[in-house]
VOBA-786990 format. One record per residue (C-alpha): residue number from 1; residue in one letter; x, y, z. Coordinates in steps of 0.5 Angstrom, whole numbers, plus 500, padded with zeros to 3 digits. Layout:
residues N
[NUM, 'a', [X, Y, Z]]
...
end
This chain:
residues 694
[1, 'm', [454, 439, 526]]
[2, 'k', [458, 437, 520]]
[3, 'l', [462, 430, 520]]
[4, 'h', [469, 433, 519]]
[5, 's', [467, 437, 525]]
[6, 'i', [465, 431, 529]]
[7, 'l', [471, 426, 527]]
[8, 's', [475, 432, 529]]
[9, 'a', [472, 433, 536]]
[10, 'a', [473, 426, 537]]
[11, 'l', [480, 426, 535]]
[12, 'c', [482, 431, 540]]
[13, 'a', [478, 428, 545]]
[14, 'l', [482, 421, 544]]
[15, 'a', [488, 425, 544]]
[16, 'l', [487, 428, 550]]
[17, 'f', [485, 422, 553]]
[18, 'l', [492, 419, 551]]
[19, 's', [496, 424, 554]]
[20, 'p', [500, 423, 560]]
[21, 's', [498, 431, 562]]
[22, 'a', [491, 429, 562]]
[23, 'h', [492, 424, 568]]
[24, 'a', [497, 427, 572]]
[25, 'a', [497, 435, 572]]
[26, 'a', [503, 438, 572]]
[27, 'n', [507, 440, 578]]
[28, 'n', [507, 447, 581]]
[29, 'p', [515, 449, 581]]
[30, 'l', [513, 454, 587]]
[31, 'n', [511, 448, 592]]
[32, 'i', [516, 445, 595]]
[33, 'v', [520, 439, 592]]
[34, 'e', [523, 433, 597]]
[35, 'a', [529, 431, 594]]
[36, 'd', [527, 423, 595]]
[37, 't', [522, 424, 590]]
[38, 'f', [526, 424, 583]]
[39, 's', [524, 421, 577]]
[40, 'a', [532, 419, 576]]
[41, 'k', [538, 420, 578]]
[42, 's', [546, 418, 577]]
[43, 'e', [547, 410, 580]]
[44, 'd', [551, 412, 586]]
[45, 'i', [547, 417, 589]]
[46, 'k', [544, 414, 596]]
[47, 'v', [537, 415, 600]]
[48, 'e', [538, 416, 607]]
[49, 'v', [534, 418, 613]]
[50, 'c', [534, 426, 614]]
[51, 'a', [535, 429, 621]]
[52, 'e', [530, 434, 619]]
[53, 'g', [525, 429, 618]]
[54, 'g', [523, 425, 612]]
[55, 'q', [529, 423, 607]]
[56, 'n', [535, 426, 604]]
[57, 'l', [539, 424, 598]]
[58, 's', [547, 423, 600]]
[59, 'a', [553, 421, 596]]
[60, 'i', [553, 426, 591]]
[61, 'h', [559, 427, 587]]
[62, 'd', [562, 431, 582]]
[63, 'g', [558, 430, 575]]
[64, 'd', [552, 427, 578]]
[65, 'y', [545, 429, 577]]
[66, 'l', [538, 429, 579]]
[67, 'v', [532, 429, 574]]
[68, 'y', [524, 432, 577]]
[69, 'k', [519, 431, 571]]
[70, 'g', [513, 435, 569]]
[71, 'f', [514, 442, 572]]
[72, 'd', [509, 448, 569]]
[73, 'f', [514, 455, 568]]
[74, 'd', [508, 458, 565]]
[75, 's', [506, 463, 571]]
[76, 'g', [514, 465, 571]]
[77, 'v', [519, 464, 577]]
[78, 'a', [525, 468, 579]]
[79, 'a', [530, 464, 583]]
[80, 'f', [531, 457, 586]]
[81, 'k', [532, 455, 593]]
[82, 'i', [536, 448, 595]]
[83, 'r', [537, 446, 601]]
[84, 'i', [544, 442, 602]]
[85, 'a', [549, 439, 607]]
[86, 's', [557, 438, 606]]
[87, 'k', [561, 436, 611]]
[88, 'a', [568, 440, 608]]
[89, 'r', [567, 440, 601]]
[90, 's', [565, 446, 596]]
[91, 'g', [562, 446, 590]]
[92, 'k', [557, 448, 585]]
[93, 'v', [550, 446, 583]]
[94, 'e', [547, 448, 576]]
[95, 'l', [539, 448, 574]]
[96, 'h', [538, 445, 567]]
[97, 'l', [532, 444, 563]]
[98, 'd', [530, 438, 559]]
[99, 's', [537, 434, 560]]
[100, 't', [544, 435, 563]]
[101, 't', [546, 440, 557]]
[102, 'g', [539, 443, 556]]
[103, 'p', [537, 450, 557]]
[104, 'l', [541, 453, 564]]
[105, 'm', [536, 457, 568]]
[106, 'g', [541, 458, 573]]
[107, 't', [548, 456, 577]]
[108, 's', [551, 457, 584]]
[109, 'a', [557, 455, 588]]
[110, 'f', [556, 452, 595]]
[111, 's', [560, 451, 601]]
[112, 'p', [561, 446, 607]]
[113, 't', [556, 447, 612]]
[114, 'g', [560, 442, 617]]
[115, 'g', [557, 436, 617]]
[116, 'w', [553, 432, 613]]
[117, 'q', [546, 433, 617]]
[118, 'k', [548, 440, 618]]
[119, 'w', [543, 444, 613]]
[120, 'q', [543, 450, 610]]
[121, 'd', [539, 454, 604]]
[122, 'v', [543, 456, 598]]
[123, 't', [539, 461, 593]]
[124, 'f', [540, 464, 587]]
[125, 'n', [536, 468, 581]]
[126, 'v', [535, 463, 575]]
[127, 'd', [533, 466, 568]]
[128, 'n', [525, 467, 567]]
[129, 's', [524, 467, 561]]
[130, 'q', [523, 459, 561]]
[131, 's', [515, 457, 560]]
[132, 'g', [511, 450, 558]]
[133, 'v', [512, 443, 562]]
[134, 'r', [519, 442, 563]]
[135, 'd', [524, 437, 566]]
[136, 'i', [529, 440, 571]]
[137, 'y', [536, 437, 571]]
[138, 'l', [540, 439, 577]]
[139, 'v', [548, 438, 576]]
[140, 'f', [554, 438, 580]]
[141, 'h', [560, 439, 579]]
[142, 'g', [566, 440, 585]]
[143, 'd', [574, 437, 585]]
[144, 'g', [576, 430, 587]]
[145, 'k', [572, 424, 588]]
[146, 'e', [570, 424, 595]]
[147, 'p', [562, 426, 596]]
[148, 'l', [561, 433, 595]]
[149, 'v', [554, 434, 598]]
[150, 's', [547, 432, 600]]
[151, 'v', [540, 434, 598]]
[152, 's', [534, 435, 602]]
[153, 'q', [529, 439, 598]]
[154, 'f', [528, 445, 593]]
[155, 'v', [524, 450, 591]]
[156, 'f', [523, 455, 586]]
[157, 'l', [521, 463, 588]]
[158, 'k', [517, 468, 585]]
[159, 's', [522, 474, 586]]
[160, 'v', [529, 475, 585]]
[161, 'v', [534, 474, 591]]
[162, 'l', [535, 481, 595]]
[163, 'p', [542, 481, 599]]
[164, 't', [543, 479, 605]]
[165, 'q', [548, 480, 610]]
[166, 'g', [550, 478, 617]]
[167, 'i', [555, 474, 621]]
[168, 'd', [555, 466, 619]]
[169, 'l', [550, 463, 624]]
[170, 's', [549, 457, 620]]
[171, 'g', [550, 452, 625]]
[172, 'r', [543, 454, 629]]
[173, 'l', [537, 451, 627]]
[174, 'd', [530, 455, 627]]
[175, 'a', [525, 450, 630]]
[176, 'v', [519, 454, 629]]
[177, 'd', [515, 453, 622]]
[178, 'd', [514, 459, 618]]
[179, 'e', [506, 459, 615]]
[180, 'p', [506, 455, 609]]
[181, 'q', [507, 459, 602]]
[182, 'a', [500, 460, 598]]
[183, 't', [500, 456, 591]]
[184, 'k', [501, 462, 585]]
[185, 'a', [505, 466, 590]]
[186, 'w', [508, 472, 587]]
[187, 'g', [514, 472, 592]]
[188, 'm', [516, 468, 598]]
[189, 'p', [517, 471, 604]]
[190, 'e', [524, 470, 605]]
[191, 't', [526, 474, 599]]
[192, 'g', [522, 479, 598]]
[193, 'f', [520, 483, 592]]
[194, 'a', [521, 490, 588]]
[195, 'd', [516, 493, 583]]
[196, 'd', [517, 499, 579]]
[197, 'f', [510, 499, 576]]
[198, 'e', [513, 497, 569]]
[199, 's', [509, 491, 568]]
[200, 'd', [501, 490, 570]]
[201, 'l', [498, 490, 577]]
[202, 's', [496, 483, 577]]
[203, 'h', [501, 481, 583]]
[204, 'w', [497, 486, 588]]
[205, 'n', [490, 486, 590]]
[206, 'n', [488, 493, 587]]
[207, 'h', [482, 498, 589]]
[208, 'g', [483, 504, 585]]
[209, 'l', [490, 505, 584]]
[210, 't', [492, 506, 576]]
[211, 'l', [498, 506, 573]]
[212, 's', [500, 512, 570]]
[213, 'd', [505, 514, 564]]
[214, 'e', [507, 520, 569]]
[215, 's', [513, 517, 572]]
[216, 'i', [517, 518, 578]]
[217, 'd', [523, 514, 576]]
[218, 'g', [522, 510, 569]]
[219, 'k', [516, 510, 565]]
[220, 'h', [510, 508, 569]]
[221, 's', [508, 510, 576]]
[222, 'l', [502, 508, 581]]
[223, 'a', [498, 513, 581]]
[224, 'a', [492, 516, 586]]
[225, 'a', [488, 520, 581]]
[226, 'g', [482, 523, 586]]
[227, 's', [480, 524, 593]]
[228, 'd', [477, 517, 595]]
[229, 'p', [481, 512, 599]]
[230, 'v', [485, 508, 594]]
[231, 's', [489, 502, 596]]
[232, 'a', [493, 496, 594]]
[233, 'f', [496, 490, 598]]
[234, 't', [500, 484, 596]]
[235, 'p', [495, 478, 597]]
[236, 'd', [501, 472, 596]]
[237, 'v', [507, 476, 599]]
[238, 'y', [508, 477, 607]]
[239, 'i', [512, 477, 613]]
[240, 'n', [511, 471, 616]]
[241, 'k', [506, 469, 621]]
[242, 't', [508, 471, 628]]
[243, 'd', [502, 469, 632]]
[244, 't', [498, 462, 631]]
[245, 'g', [493, 463, 637]]
[246, 'g', [497, 459, 642]]
[247, 'e', [501, 461, 648]]
[248, 'w', [508, 463, 644]]
[249, 'r', [509, 469, 639]]
[250, 't', [514, 468, 634]]
[251, 'l', [520, 473, 631]]
[252, 'a', [518, 476, 625]]
[253, 'e', [519, 483, 621]]
[254, 'a', [521, 487, 615]]
[255, 's', [522, 493, 611]]
[256, 'l', [518, 496, 606]]
[257, 'a', [519, 502, 602]]
[258, 'a', [517, 507, 597]]
[259, 'd', [518, 513, 592]]
[260, 'i', [513, 518, 594]]
[261, 'v', [510, 524, 590]]
[262, 'i', [505, 528, 593]]
[263, 'd', [501, 532, 587]]
[264, 'e', [496, 536, 591]]
[265, 'n', [497, 538, 598]]
[266, 'n', [491, 535, 601]]
[267, 'a', [493, 528, 598]]
[268, 'k', [495, 523, 605]]
[269, 'p', [499, 518, 601]]
[270, 'g', [503, 512, 605]]
[271, 'i', [505, 505, 605]]
[272, 'g', [504, 500, 611]]
[273, 'f', [502, 492, 612]]
[274, 'a', [494, 489, 611]]
[275, 's', [491, 483, 614]]
[276, 'k', [489, 477, 609]]
[277, 'd', [483, 480, 608]]
[278, 'g', [485, 487, 607]]
[279, 'k', [480, 490, 613]]
[280, 'q', [486, 491, 618]]
[281, 'e', [491, 495, 617]]
[282, 'i', [497, 499, 620]]
[283, 'y', [500, 504, 616]]
[284, 'v', [504, 511, 615]]
[285, 'v', [502, 517, 612]]
[286, 'l', [505, 524, 609]]
[287, 'n', [500, 529, 611]]
[288, 'p', [503, 535, 607]]
[289, 'a', [497, 540, 610]]
[290, 'n', [501, 540, 617]]
[291, 'n', [507, 537, 615]]
[292, 's', [507, 531, 619]]
[293, 'm', [507, 524, 619]]
[294, 'e', [502, 520, 622]]
[295, 'a', [502, 512, 624]]
[296, 'h', [495, 509, 623]]
[297, 'r', [491, 503, 626]]
[298, 'k', [485, 500, 622]]
[299, 'l', [481, 495, 625]]
[300, 's', [476, 490, 621]]
[301, 'd', [470, 495, 624]]
[302, 'g', [472, 500, 620]]
[303, 's', [475, 504, 626]]
[304, 'd', [481, 508, 624]]
[305, 'v', [486, 511, 630]]
[306, 'v', [492, 515, 629]]
[307, 'i', [496, 512, 633]]
[308, 'r', [502, 517, 633]]
[309, 'q', [503, 524, 629]]
[310, 'h', [510, 526, 628]]
[311, 'p', [512, 531, 630]]
[312, 'k', [507, 531, 636]]
[313, 'v', [507, 538, 636]]
[314, 'l', [506, 541, 630]]
[315, 'k', [510, 547, 630]]
[316, 'd', [516, 543, 634]]
[317, 'p', [522, 548, 632]]
[318, 'g', [526, 541, 633]]
[319, 'v', [523, 538, 627]]
[320, 'k', [525, 541, 621]]
[321, 'm', [520, 538, 616]]
[322, 's', [516, 541, 610]]
[323, 'l', [512, 536, 606]]
[324, 'q', [512, 540, 598]]
[325, 'p', [508, 538, 593]]
[326, 'g', [511, 535, 587]]
[327, 't', [517, 533, 591]]
[328, 'r', [520, 526, 591]]
[329, 'y', [521, 523, 598]]
[330, 'r', [522, 516, 600]]
[331, 'l', [518, 513, 606]]
[332, 'q', [520, 507, 609]]
[333, 'i', [517, 503, 615]]
[334, 'd', [521, 497, 619]]
[335, 'w', [515, 493, 622]]
[336, 's', [514, 487, 627]]
[337, 'p', [507, 484, 628]]
[338, 'y', [511, 480, 633]]
[339, 's', [514, 486, 637]]
[340, 'n', [509, 491, 635]]
[341, 'g', [515, 495, 634]]
[342, 'l', [515, 500, 628]]
[343, 'i', [520, 506, 625]]
[344, 'a', [518, 510, 620]]
[345, 'f', [523, 514, 616]]
[346, 'l', [523, 519, 611]]
[347, 'y', [528, 521, 606]]
[348, 'd', [529, 526, 601]]
[349, 'd', [531, 525, 593]]
[350, 'k', [538, 525, 594]]
[351, 'g', [537, 519, 600]]
[352, 't', [539, 524, 606]]
[353, 'a', [534, 523, 612]]
[354, 'i', [530, 528, 614]]
[355, 't', [526, 525, 620]]
[356, 's', [524, 518, 623]]
[357, 'v', [519, 517, 628]]
[358, 'r', [518, 510, 633]]
[359, 't', [512, 508, 635]]
[360, 'a', [508, 501, 638]]
[361, 'i', [502, 498, 634]]
[362, 'd', [499, 492, 637]]
[363, 'l', [496, 488, 630]]
[364, 'p', [500, 481, 629]]
[365, 'a', [495, 480, 623]]
[366, 'a', [498, 486, 619]]
[367, 'r', [503, 483, 615]]
[368, 'r', [502, 484, 607]]
[369, 'p', [505, 490, 604]]
[370, 'l', [500, 496, 603]]
[371, 'l', [499, 502, 599]]
[372, 'l', [495, 507, 600]]
[373, 'c', [492, 514, 599]]
[374, 's', [486, 518, 601]]
[375, 'g', [484, 526, 600]]
[376, 'g', [488, 528, 593]]
[377, 'k', [493, 526, 588]]
[378, 'a', [499, 522, 589]]
[379, 'r', [504, 517, 586]]
[380, 'f', [508, 511, 588]]
[381, 'd', [514, 508, 584]]
[382, 'n', [520, 503, 586]]
[383, 'v', [517, 499, 592]]
[384, 'k', [521, 494, 595]]
[385, 'f', [519, 489, 600]]
[386, 'd', [525, 486, 604]]
[387, 'p', [523, 481, 610]]
[388, 't', [531, 480, 611]]
[389, 'l', [531, 486, 616]]
[390, 'd', [535, 484, 622]]
[391, 'g', [536, 477, 619]]
[392, 'w', [542, 476, 623]]
[393, 'n', [538, 475, 629]]
[394, 'y', [536, 468, 632]]
[395, 'k', [528, 467, 632]]
[396, 'w', [526, 468, 638]]
[397, 'e', [519, 466, 641]]
[398, 'w', [516, 470, 646]]
[399, 'h', [511, 466, 652]]
[400, 'k', [505, 471, 651]]
[401, 'q', [504, 470, 659]]
[402, 'p', [509, 472, 665]]
[403, 'v', [512, 466, 667]]
[404, 'l', [512, 469, 675]]
[405, 'g', [508, 475, 678]]
[406, 'd', [505, 479, 680]]
[407, 'd', [511, 482, 685]]
[408, 'v', [517, 481, 682]]
[409, 'c', [522, 483, 676]]
[410, 'n', [529, 484, 675]]
[411, 'p', [531, 476, 675]]
[412, 'a', [538, 472, 675]]
[413, 'v', [538, 465, 673]]
[414, 'w', [543, 459, 674]]
[415, 'k', [543, 451, 674]]
[416, 'g', [543, 449, 681]]
[417, 'k', [547, 443, 684]]
[418, 'd', [541, 439, 684]]
[419, 'g', [540, 440, 676]]
[420, 'k', [534, 444, 677]]
[421, 'l', [534, 452, 675]]
[422, 'y', [534, 457, 679]]
[423, 'm', [532, 465, 679]]
[424, 'v', [533, 470, 684]]
[425, 'w', [529, 476, 683]]
[426, 'r', [527, 483, 686]]
[427, 'r', [520, 484, 689]]
[428, 'f', [517, 490, 687]]
[429, 'g', [514, 494, 692]]
[430, 'a', [518, 492, 697]]
[431, 'd', [525, 494, 693]]
[432, 't', [530, 492, 699]]
[433, 'y', [527, 484, 698]]
[434, 'h', [530, 479, 694]]
[435, 'g', [526, 472, 693]]
[436, 'v', [528, 465, 690]]
[437, 's', [524, 461, 685]]
[438, 's', [526, 454, 681]]
[439, 's', [524, 451, 675]]
[440, 't', [525, 444, 671]]
[441, 'd', [524, 446, 665]]
[442, 'g', [525, 454, 665]]
[443, 'i', [518, 455, 663]]
[444, 'h', [514, 453, 669]]
[445, 'w', [517, 457, 675]]
[446, 'd', [515, 455, 683]]
[447, 'r', [517, 460, 688]]
[448, 'v', [521, 457, 694]]
[449, 'k', [522, 464, 698]]
[450, 'n', [520, 471, 698]]
[451, 'e', [525, 474, 702]]
[452, 'v', [532, 471, 702]]
[453, 'm', [536, 477, 703]]
[454, 'k', [535, 485, 704]]
[455, 'c', [539, 489, 698]]
[456, 't', [537, 493, 693]]
[457, 'g', [539, 492, 686]]
[458, 'd', [539, 487, 680]]
[459, 'm', [542, 481, 681]]
[460, 'n', [548, 478, 678]]
[461, 'v', [551, 471, 679]]
[462, 'v', [557, 468, 678]]
[463, 'l', [558, 460, 679]]
[464, 'd', [564, 458, 683]]
[465, 'p', [569, 463, 681]]
[466, 'f', [574, 462, 687]]
[467, 'g', [574, 455, 686]]
[468, 'd', [570, 453, 693]]
[469, 'g', [564, 451, 690]]
[470, 'l', [560, 456, 692]]
[471, 't', [555, 461, 688]]
[472, 'y', [556, 468, 688]]
[473, 'l', [551, 474, 688]]
[474, 't', [551, 481, 688]]
[475, 'p', [546, 487, 687]]
[476, 'g', [552, 490, 683]]
[477, 's', [552, 497, 685]]
[478, 'a', [558, 501, 688]]
[479, 'n', [561, 497, 694]]
[480, 'm', [555, 492, 695]]
[481, 'a', [556, 486, 698]]
[482, 'w', [558, 479, 694]]
[483, 'y', [553, 474, 697]]
[484, 't', [554, 466, 697]]
[485, 's', [550, 460, 697]]
[486, 'd', [552, 453, 697]]
[487, 'g', [545, 451, 694]]
[488, 's', [542, 449, 702]]
[489, 'n', [535, 449, 702]]
[490, 'n', [534, 450, 695]]
[491, 'y', [539, 456, 695]]
[492, 's', [534, 460, 700]]
[493, 'd', [540, 461, 705]]
[494, 'w', [545, 466, 703]]
[495, 'k', [551, 469, 706]]
[496, 'a', [555, 475, 706]]
[497, 's', [562, 473, 703]]
[498, 'g', [566, 479, 706]]
[499, 'k', [568, 481, 699]]
[500, 't', [565, 487, 695]]
[501, 'v', [563, 490, 689]]
[502, 'g', [568, 495, 690]]
[503, 'd', [569, 502, 685]]
[504, 'i', [565, 502, 679]]
[505, 'f', [567, 509, 676]]
[506, 'g', [560, 512, 678]]
[507, 'n', [555, 507, 674]]
[508, 's', [549, 505, 677]]
[509, 'r', [551, 498, 677]]
[510, 'i', [553, 492, 674]]
[511, 'q', [548, 489, 670]]
[512, 'e', [552, 482, 667]]
[513, 'i', [558, 479, 669]]
[514, 'i', [562, 474, 664]]
[515, 'd', [567, 469, 667]]
[516, 't', [571, 468, 661]]
[517, 'k', [574, 462, 664]]
[518, 'r', [568, 458, 664]]
[519, 'y', [567, 458, 656]]
[520, 'p', [572, 455, 652]]
[521, 'q', [571, 460, 646]]
[522, 'l', [573, 466, 650]]
[523, 'g', [580, 468, 652]]
[524, 'p', [582, 473, 657]]
[525, 'i', [581, 480, 655]]
[526, 'e', [587, 483, 653]]
[527, 'w', [588, 491, 655]]
[528, 'q', [593, 495, 656]]
[529, 'g', [598, 490, 657]]
[530, 'k', [594, 486, 662]]
[531, 's', [589, 480, 662]]
[532, 'y', [583, 480, 665]]
[533, 'r', [578, 474, 667]]
[534, 'f', [572, 478, 668]]
[535, 'i', [568, 482, 663]]
[536, 'a', [562, 487, 666]]
[537, 'y', [557, 490, 663]]
[538, 't', [554, 496, 667]]
[539, 'e', [548, 500, 667]]
[540, 'd', [548, 508, 668]]
[541, 'w', [542, 512, 669]]
[542, 'n', [546, 518, 672]]
[543, 'r', [550, 521, 666]]
[544, 'm', [548, 522, 659]]
[545, 'p', [546, 519, 655]]
[546, 'k', [541, 516, 660]]
[547, 'p', [541, 510, 660]]
[548, 'h', [548, 508, 658]]
[549, 't', [553, 502, 659]]
[550, 'v', [561, 501, 659]]
[551, 'v', [565, 495, 660]]
[552, 'l', [569, 494, 666]]
[553, 'l', [574, 489, 667]]
[554, 's', [577, 485, 673]]
[555, 'n', [581, 479, 676]]
[556, 't', [578, 479, 683]]
[557, 'l', [570, 481, 682]]
[558, 't', [572, 487, 687]]
[559, 'd', [577, 491, 684]]
[560, 'w', [575, 494, 676]]
[561, 'v', [578, 498, 671]]
[562, 'l', [574, 502, 666]]
[563, 'a', [576, 499, 659]]
[564, 'd', [572, 504, 655]]
[565, 'p', [569, 510, 658]]
[566, 'n', [565, 511, 651]]
[567, 'p', [557, 508, 651]]
[568, 'l', [557, 501, 648]]
[569, 'i', [551, 502, 644]]
[570, 'p', [551, 510, 643]]
[571, 'p', [543, 513, 642]]
[572, 'a', [542, 513, 634]]
[573, 'd', [536, 515, 630]]
[574, 't', [537, 509, 625]]
[575, 'f', [535, 504, 630]]
[576, 'w', [530, 504, 636]]
[577, 'g', [535, 506, 642]]
[578, 'e', [535, 513, 640]]
[579, 'k', [535, 516, 647]]
[580, 'g', [539, 511, 650]]
[581, 'n', [541, 504, 651]]
[582, 'a', [543, 499, 657]]
[583, 'i', [546, 492, 657]]
[584, 'g', [541, 488, 661]]
[585, 's', [544, 481, 659]]
[586, 'a', [550, 478, 655]]
[587, 'f', [552, 471, 653]]
[588, 'p', [558, 468, 650]]
[589, 'l', [556, 465, 643]]
[590, 'p', [559, 459, 639]]
[591, 'd', [564, 463, 635]]
[592, 'g', [567, 467, 641]]
[593, 'n', [563, 473, 640]]
[594, 'i', [558, 475, 645]]
[595, 'l', [550, 476, 644]]
[596, 'i', [548, 482, 648]]
[597, 'a', [541, 484, 650]]
[598, 's', [540, 492, 650]]
[599, 'c', [535, 496, 654]]
[600, 's', [534, 501, 648]]
[601, 'c', [529, 507, 650]]
[602, 't', [526, 512, 645]]
[603, 'f', [525, 519, 647]]
[604, 'e', [518, 519, 647]]
[605, 'g', [514, 512, 650]]
[606, 'y', [508, 511, 649]]
[607, 't', [506, 511, 657]]
[608, 'g', [509, 518, 657]]
[609, 'a', [515, 515, 659]]
[610, 'p', [522, 513, 655]]
[611, 'e', [519, 506, 652]]
[612, 'p', [525, 501, 653]]
[613, 's', [525, 494, 650]]
[614, 'n', [530, 489, 648]]
[615, 'v', [534, 490, 642]]
[616, 's', [539, 484, 640]]
[617, 'a', [546, 486, 639]]
[618, 'i', [553, 482, 638]]
[619, 'a', [559, 484, 641]]
[620, 'd', [567, 482, 640]]
[621, 'g', [569, 477, 644]]
[622, 'k', [576, 479, 644]]
[623, 'q', [574, 487, 645]]
[624, 'p', [567, 486, 649]]
[625, 'w', [567, 494, 648]]
[626, 'k', [566, 494, 640]]
[627, 'i', [559, 492, 638]]
[628, 'l', [559, 488, 631]]
[629, 'k', [552, 487, 629]]
[630, 'l', [546, 491, 632]]
[631, 'g', [539, 490, 631]]
[632, 'i', [534, 495, 629]]
[633, 'l', [528, 493, 632]]
[634, 'p', [526, 490, 638]]
[635, 'd', [526, 483, 639]]
[636, 'a', [521, 483, 645]]
[637, 'p', [515, 486, 645]]
[638, 'v', [514, 493, 646]]
[639, 's', [508, 496, 651]]
[640, 'r', [502, 496, 647]]
[641, 'e', [499, 504, 646]]
[642, 'g', [498, 507, 652]]
[643, 'v', [500, 501, 657]]
[644, 'w', [506, 499, 659]]
[645, 'y', [504, 492, 658]]
[646, 'q', [508, 487, 655]]
[647, 'g', [516, 484, 655]]
[648, 'p', [521, 482, 657]]
[649, 'n', [522, 490, 656]]
[650, 'f', [529, 490, 660]]
[651, 'g', [531, 483, 659]]
[652, 't', [537, 482, 665]]
[653, 'a', [538, 474, 664]]
[654, 'y', [540, 469, 659]]
[655, 'y', [541, 462, 661]]
[656, 'y', [542, 456, 656]]
[657, 'd', [540, 449, 658]]
[658, 'a', [545, 444, 654]]
[659, 'd', [540, 439, 656]]
[660, 't', [534, 442, 651]]
[661, 'd', [539, 445, 647]]
[662, 't', [534, 452, 648]]
[663, 'l', [537, 459, 650]]
[664, 'f', [532, 462, 655]]
[665, 'f', [531, 470, 656]]
[666, 'y', [528, 473, 662]]
[667, 'g', [526, 480, 664]]
[668, 'g', [522, 485, 667]]
[669, 'f', [514, 484, 664]]
[670, 'h', [511, 490, 666]]
[671, 'd', [516, 491, 671]]
[672, 'f', [512, 487, 676]]
[673, 'r', [511, 481, 673]]
[674, 'i', [517, 476, 669]]
[675, 'g', [516, 475, 662]]
[676, 'm', [521, 470, 658]]
[677, 'm', [523, 469, 650]]
[678, 'r', [527, 463, 648]]
[679, 'v', [530, 460, 642]]
[680, 'q', [529, 452, 641]]
[681, 'h', [535, 449, 638]]
[682, 'f', [540, 454, 639]]
[683, 'l', [546, 450, 637]]
[684, 'h', [546, 444, 632]]
[685, 's', [549, 438, 636]]
[686, 'e', [553, 433, 631]]
[687, 'k', [550, 426, 631]]
[688, 'p', [554, 421, 633]]
[689, 'a', [556, 418, 627]]
[690, 'e', [559, 424, 624]]
[691, 'k', [563, 425, 631]]
[692, 'a', [566, 418, 630]]
[693, 'e', [568, 420, 623]]
[694, 'k', [572, 425, 626]]
end
């Protein structure tokens, strides 16, 4: 080697040794950054203990800044998420590089969260053209001289922010941790992604699909060019993990859609979700050879089973579907590895719905967006993955084992005078008898007595409605008795009160009664110039649509008026309840509206009968016959294929435990066991210091 080469190499090595980056690797912006790890800050910003763990920064005023040094943006970012809390102030945060006046990557307004430890995320898109190792400057602005905001952490995202809709439930905390995001991830689970294939396929684990100049919409498409099976899935973008092998499974669901053109009649293109190793899959394909959609499950051993074919009878005149080569279709699947529920929607090139199909597939490992094709040529474009499906709903946890069995169903739950929880349930197989169980934690239940009363129905419990200190209970059908208990012998002693339910306008039974007087956020219901204290949600399996619910009102629990004869949740092919929907339970929310548990049924179940499962909704607290929000997929596990197995498939009891801030939900589990779900940290209670400030 020549001398000048040796000297040059030595100088390069010395420079590398002296370089700070040689000793400290640049930070990955896709990793969560705790706010208290700042490199510099405005002098008046304080560090304090955070209610969510660790520390946060507080006392951030107008013009204050935070500095975080050494972040490598070469891999690209598209959005920014910062977790903030603000008691009563609005403002905005600016994201600059290298100085407080450096390149502006993005900015977003923030609103009050209601308390200095009431945390919520603010997410906004950023300039993705920046590169290199840069320093981050967060600059805050707002009116006045009082503190604006507190900050606990932030992270950059690899995909743009999709719009979300939903009522404000910012006071709620979801206690279950999501699966940690992978390093060098393309997109975060909270935001999803869209891909029009105008760049490369580096974000896909690709097996045989190719970029094509034969476009569907734009310059390129993703093509299956032959008859061999081909596929691609996203290893670093996924639905959040729902099952970790413990006793609970956590709600998670998403929507995946793609434009598809079938170029050969023997091609079977489709979309779905794959496991992390790509060996397990659930997917829906279009089959033009017989004009059908097929839902499949593929396991690690290579076995591939058609779980559902639609139409089930290929020449069914009721399903007008003709899949034509050369025609552009939009295929969408809404899937929950938590509940096993799947709905596939097919649209034409104008966005008009052609058909839809529902099924249940039990494969919680299938969480990564998947494209696939076999048999012939087809093209894909405009793929969109949106994990904000039913984003307004609570993060339910399902207890995988029933909490009571094997001859019980249809519970009602309340807190007794002794502080324990009590449950009355119907004995399956001995339908005229009801029994009682008790619990200290809402999860573990002990039987008190198997036969405490002889009657038929699904029980409703109302606590002390007439000021006599008694608990009232009824099976809910027309003219059935109201029973009472003073709590003696662990609520195993019940007496007929002399009151009856009265006329309920031909409905099968009352499923839920809400006493508005017990909830300060509710007021009497105004209807046709009168005020009513009690709201009743009925169940009707006799008249079409089967089933359905209407709303009754009363001041006496014995004389009712029909507030609205129309079904509260009419059947529709846009969500799970295409056949009918009967309300199982209801619970007043802090904002004065009412959380609804609907037993939503499909036309064809997977056991040969209509398949019910719980779908959440929110009703207007002032007009309880008006639905404000309606879930698309079940938020309780649906039956497994061929077995009416899981649940609570017909939930009949909400119970909120203020001591643990937990909302419990109980219902039938195979109709001869009782299953449960819960939402932990249902409300966000203020800290004593925050109350003292008011």
